[in-house]
Structure formats: structure tokens, C-alpha cells
N, C-alpha and C positions, 0 to 999 in steps of 0.2 A: 317271474320267469322260471322256467323248470329247470331244477338242479341237473346238471349231467351227471352220468356214473362216476365220472373222476374225481368231481367235486366231494361225493358222498365217501367214495374211497379214501381221498385226501384227508378226510375229517377223520376217518376211522382210524388209519395208520399213524396219527398224530400219537396216539397210546403205544409206547412202545414195543409192549410183546405182540401186538399185531402187526407193526413193521416186521418184526423178526420172522413171524410166521410167514406172512405173504410175501413179502418184499421181492422176492426172487420170481415171483409169477407175474409181477406188475410191470408192462411195458408200455410206456404213453408214447404213441406219437399221434398225437395231436396236432389237428389243423392251428391249434392255440398254442403258439410258440410260448406263450407268457406261461400257460400251463404246464409245459416241459420243465420250464426255469423253477417253478414253485417245487415240483415233484424233485427236479435235482436237488435244489436246495434242503428239502426235507430230509433227503437222503446223507447229504453232507452234515446236517445237524444231528441225525440219529448215529451216523460213526463217530462225528467227533464226539457227541457226548452220549454215549451208549448208558442205558439201565435206567432212563428217566423218561416219563411221559412228556412231549413237547405242548406247548401254547403257541397258539396262534402269533401272539406278538414275538415270540422267539423266532419262528419261522419267518415272519414278515421281516425282522431285523437280518436272518440269514440272507434272505433273496437279496435285500439292500446290500449287504456286504458281499456276497458273490456278484452280483452285477452292479458294479458301481458308476457304471457309465450308461445306464439305459436312457433312453430319450423320454421324454414326459409323458407322450401317449400311452408308453408301454407300462410306464410305472402307473398310471392311473388304470390302466387293465388290471395290472396285477393288484392295485387294492380294492379294486372291484371285485375279483376272483376271492380275495381272502375276505373281503366282507361277504359274499354269498355263501362262504363256509361257514362262517360263524353261524348264519341264520340257518342253514341246515338242521333239521330236526327230522331224523329217521331212526326207526327203532332198530335195535344192534340185532336183532333177529332178521330185518332186512337187508342191512349193510353183510351180514355173516353170509348170507345167500348170495349175493353179488359176488363178492371177494371167493367166495368157495366155487362157484361157477368158473371165474377166471383161472383159479388153481386147476380145476379140473379140466378144462380144456388144453391148459398147458401140460399137465401129466399126459392127456390123451394125443398130443402132438407129437411130445417126446418118446410115447409107447409106439406111436404109428411108425415112427422112425427105426425105432430098434426092430419092429416087425419086419419092415421094408429090409432092414441089414442081414436080419435071420433069413428070410426068404431067399436073397439074392447072396447068401455065403459070405458077406463080411463080418459076421459078428455070430458066436454060436447060441444055440437054442438057450443056454443056461443063462446067457445074459438077459436074454429077454423075459425069461420066468422071473430073474430076480429084479428086474425093474418093474415087472407087473406086481411083486409082492411088495415091493417098497411104496409103491404109488397106494397099495391098501393099509398099508400101516402108515402113512402119511395123514390118509383121509380119514384115520382112527386116533388120529395125534392122541398120546397120553395126556398132553399139557391140557389140551382142550375137554377130553373127556373128565380129565381132575378138575378142571374148572366148573363143568356142568355140575358134576357130582358135588362139590364145595356147596351149591345153592340147595341140597337137601336139608330141609328142616328135621333136626333131631327130635327123636322121640324118647330119648331117656328123661323119664320125669324129675329125676333130681336136676337135673341140667335145666329142664323149664324152669322150674321152682327157682332156681337159683338166677335164673335170668329175668324174671319177670317178679317175682318177691323179694329176693334177698339182696340183688343189685341197688345199691342205694340211691342212683340219679341223682338228679339237681331238685331240691325240696323248695317249696315256695315259702315266703314269708307269712304269708294269710295262711291259719291255720284251716280255714274253712276249704280252702284249696286243696291242702294235703288230703283232707277227708274225702272230697270229691275226685279229683283227678289224680292225686299221687303225683312224686317226682316224675319228672321227664327225664328220657334216655334216649339212648340212640336209636334212631328212626322215627321218632316223636317230633311231628309237626302239626302247629297248631295256630291261632290265632286270637288275637284279643279286638274289638271293635269297641265303637262310641260316636256320638255326635261329637264334631269340634269343642275344644275345651271342656273337655268333662273328664280330664284327668289320664289319659291314656300313656303320656309320657310319665308322668308321675308314677302310676303303676307298674310301670318297666323298672323306672330308678329302684323303687321299692323291693321289688322282687328280684330283680336281676343281681342288686348288690348283695344281696342273702343268697343267691344262687352263687357268686361270685366265691364264697367263703368255702364251698363245699366243693368248688370246679377243680379239677387236676389239669388244666390247662386254659389257655388265653381264652376270652370271650369276645367276639367280635359283633360290634354295634354300629350297624350302618344307618347312619342319620340322615335322611334327606327331607327332615322336614323344619324344626326350629333350628336357630343358631350351636351350633356345637358346644360352644362355651358354656350356654345354658344347661345344656344336657349333662355336661360334664358337672356342673355345680351342683345339679339335683342329685346325682348320686352320691356327691360327697355327703349332701344333706342325708339322703336317704339312708347310707351306710351309716352315719354317727346318730342320725335321730335329731339333729339340732336345728336351728333356726338360723338365717342368714348372720344376724348381729353375733352369735356365739361362735359361728364360723370364721369372721373376720376377727374377732376379738384374739383368739389363739391359730391364727393360721398355719404356725409351723408345726404344733402338736396335733393339731386337727388334720392335717396333710398326713402326717405321719401314721395316725392313727386308723385312717382311712386305708393308707397303703396297706398296712398290716390286717386289717380286717379281709381286704378284698384280694389280697397278696398282686396287687396292681395287675388282676388277670382284665379288666375291663378296657379294651382298646376301642374308642369310639372315633370311626372312620365319618368326618363329616363332607359329605358330599353330594348337591341336590342333582349331580348327573349321572349317578352310579350305573353301571352296566352290569348284566349278566358276566362278561368276561372279567371287568374287576372282581367282582366277587369271587369268580371261579378260580382266578389265579390267585389272589390272597388266601382263600380259604386251603388251598393246595400248599401255600406255603407255611402257614401258622398252624394248621392242624387243629381247629380250636374245638373246646369242650362244648360251646352254647354259640349259636347266631341270632341276632336280633334284626329284624329288618323294621324301621319306623321312618317311613311307610313303604309295606311290600309293593303297593299297587304301582310305585313310581319307578320301579327297578327297569331299565331299557334294555332293549334287545329282543323284543318279542313282537311277533307280528300275526295277524288273523285278519278275519273279515269283520268280525263285530269287538265291539270293547270286551263284553264280557268273556269273548273267546280269547282274547289277549290276556286277561286277567287268568284266566284258567290255564293256560301255558305258564304263566308267571307261579302260580300255585303249584303245579303239578311239577314245575321244576324246582322248588323249594323241597318238596316232599323228597324228591330224588336225592337233592343233597342232603337231608338229614338222613336219609337211609345209608347214606356213604359214608357220612362223616360226624353229625352229631346232633342234639335236638335243635330245633328251631321255634323260635317264637316271632309271629307276623304282626303287624298293627295295620288296620285299614279302618274306616269310615262307617257309621250307620249312614243309612239316606235320611231323606227329609221325615219320612214317616216315623222315625224314631223318635222325634224330638217330643221331650215331657215324659217318654215312655219309662216306667221302672223296668221292666223285664224285656230287654230285648232279646228277640228270636232269631233264627237264620233267616229269616224273612225280612229282616230291617239292615242286612248286609248290602252297602251300596255298591252299585254296579255288577249286580250277580244275579243270576236266575239259580243256577245249581252248581256251578263250575268251579267257582272259590270253594263251597262248602263242601264238596265232593272230593274234596284232594286233603280235606285237613281231618287229622286225629280228634282235635280237642278245639271246641270255640267258647270264649267266654265273651259275653255280652256286657258292657259296664253302662248301665241306665241311671237316667237322673231325673227326678220329677221336678217339675215348674212350681209345684206346690209351696207356701210359705214356711219357713223355717225348715227347707230341707237342702240348703245349700250344701251341706258338709256329709249329706248322707247319698252315697252310691249303691246299687242294687247290681249285684254278679249273678249271671243266669248263665249255667253251663247248658248252654244248649245241643252240645255236641260233645260225645265221651266215649271215644274209642279205646283210651288207656286201660292197662291191666291193673294201674292203682300201685298201692305199696302196703309198708305194715301197717300204717296209720290209716289206712284206706278204710271207708264205710261204704258197702256195696248200696245200701239205701238210699245214699247220696250222689250217687253218680251223675245224675243230673239234678243237682241240689240248686236252690237261689237263696242268695244272701246277700244281708243288708250289713254294710260296712260304713266306716267312717273314713272320709280322705281329710288329711292333713295338708295342705298345701306347704303351710309354712316351714315343713321338716320334710317335704316329700316322700311321705306315708301314708300307706293304708292302715287299718285297724281294724281287727274282727270286732264285731257284736253279737257278743254269746247273747242266746235266746235260752 
């Protein structure tokens, strides 16, 4: 179903600054009475709670609070409208053009009335000139121009060096990954992939618990794969480098050590039905320093004609989240062609042509051989690397290949020095 312009505008003015800028120009006279109620509720929400962006959940709650006696058909119609708003994906530039055109029509109408008043002698010429000048100033709104200018990329060489070399970021526990990828920083999005039961969650537990020691804020781990309590146990083992029997032997001491090392930064959200709305709401609330999606392909709330295009939208969304909030690590599967393959490449990523790969800054394949005596050896292939590295990085290893040990009993990986 085609998105009507009003729904596009509604989603746009959930952002408080957009609402303040354009609200006075938006006049909804729709045949859809439900749509008018949603708009009125959003206005009430912004006026009652100024200064913050609003979510669709908050808007929905305000609609029900404002109209408690609605009949069931009308409630269903409003729920359908809110669902359609959630699914809308329109570039900011397109929405801005739409809202700006409404603003300009409103300004033109007001100016025409002023002109008629001036012609018929009801207002002086100076008022018409002032009204025209006000419209010109409004159309070149300083806040909007400043926002655009804020996107200009600096050319200060010292600032650039500080951003890409001296900014510490989140380091990997594996030394080989620090040499190849370097630390993860704001805006960095990438993913790890492998065949099932080849050590993806162990890899995460190992690396993320080390990153937690260096994080300045919470880490959000969205888990929709295996049971959450198993993942938590793995993180405790990985952080301390201990087996289960040792963990249980001194439970209180070990959990205190775990809290001290990770600063209680790791928050595991165990939900097999995670949606993009869930993620966006929690991220906005907690402002994390790192986000983990295990598995990223299972995030709900995206639609397209083909599965690979759906995944492309998910990965594009994750990239946008990374640019706004913090680095993101995703996890997905290798397809069947990767079974028994040591060096997994981008061609082995499941359910993807190029849509997943194109959005990532870095990609690590975890390969495993089916040969005898290779059960605890993994093969890391850096098949994509657009990161700028750090002080410990080696430009010659940007697309490195590394043999590593996996130690499932303590949920750790270990470098094999060559």
C-alpha cells in the first residue's frame, strides 16, 4: 500500500526540532478522521513533553489516553496507521522537500492575503515588504543551515589524526585483529560469519568482554539465538578465562571479579522476537558504547520483495545506527558452500548477493576444516576492511588470514603466533 504524504510527515515530525520548525504550517484536513486524531495526539505529546524526540510507542499511548472511548474499528484503523508509519523508509531529503513545499504554500497564501490587503488599502506597503522579508529569512533558517554545515567534514590535519589514530576505540582481545582491523570506533559497522556451531558466540563472548574493560558506557547485546543464560555464562567464563567447574567452585568471588573487569557494562537482551523499534527505543534510552546483534538477520520490521533485499535493509539500518550511536558488531551464517572451508570469503555469506557485504566496513569469516585433528583450530579471514586502524595496526595485514585456537571450555580464542 502506498504511503500517503501525511504519514511521511507524521514520522518526520516525531523529531522534536522538525515539529517546532514545521508544525505551524501543517494543517491536516483528511477524510481519515483517525489520522487527524493521531496528529492531534502528537501535538499534545510534544507540547506536554517538549525538548525530546518522540517514539511511536509514546504516540500510541497518547492516542489511547486522549481518546479512551473509541470503538474497536477505529482503534484497529489507528493501529494500522501506526504500523504503516513504522514501516515507512524515506530519505530525509525527500521528506524535507515535502514539508518545505507545505511551508512555502502556506507562506505564499499568507503573503497573497497581505498583498490583497495592501492593494485594497487595509494595510500599509511596509507590512507587505516586512512579510516578504520574513519569509525569505524563514526559508534560509539559520538552524537548518547550521545543521547542514555541521555535516561538513573537517580538513584540520591534527583533528583528523586525532580522530583516526589517537582516538582509542574498543580493542580486540585477539592481537591479530588489532593488527588487521584496529579498534572499533563510532560509525564502524561490520559482521562475523561462520557455519553453525563453529564458535561465533564464543568469539563474541571473548572479544566483547575484553572490549567491556575499555568501554565508557553500556554494551547492548541483542541475543535472539541460543538461550540468554548460556550466553551470560559464556561471558563470565570468557572474561575470567575459566572453565565451568572453576566458575561454580567460587561463585561469589568469580562474579565479583567479572563485575570488576567488565564494569557491569554488558547488558544481554534475550528476545527471539526483537524488532527494529525495540532496538531503537533501548538504544536511545541507554546510549551504548557498543551494540551486538546475534543474529542480525533475525531483526524484525523490514520488508522487501526478495529476502536478500530485506537483509540489505537490515544492514543499512545497522550502519545508520552505528553512525549515530556507536560501533556495531553483527553475526550471521555462512551458506552451505562454506562447510569445511578454512578461508571463508564474502561469497560464502548466507542469503546475500551483495546487499549485506556492501553495508559493512569490515567482515570476518570464521572458517573451520573438517580434517582430522583440526577440531580446535579456526581460520579468520578478513575479507573486507575499510577501517583506518590504530597505533598497533599493520597496513600489510589489512586483509590478513590468521590461524587461531578456540578453547570452548573457557570461551576464549587464542592467537597462534607464526
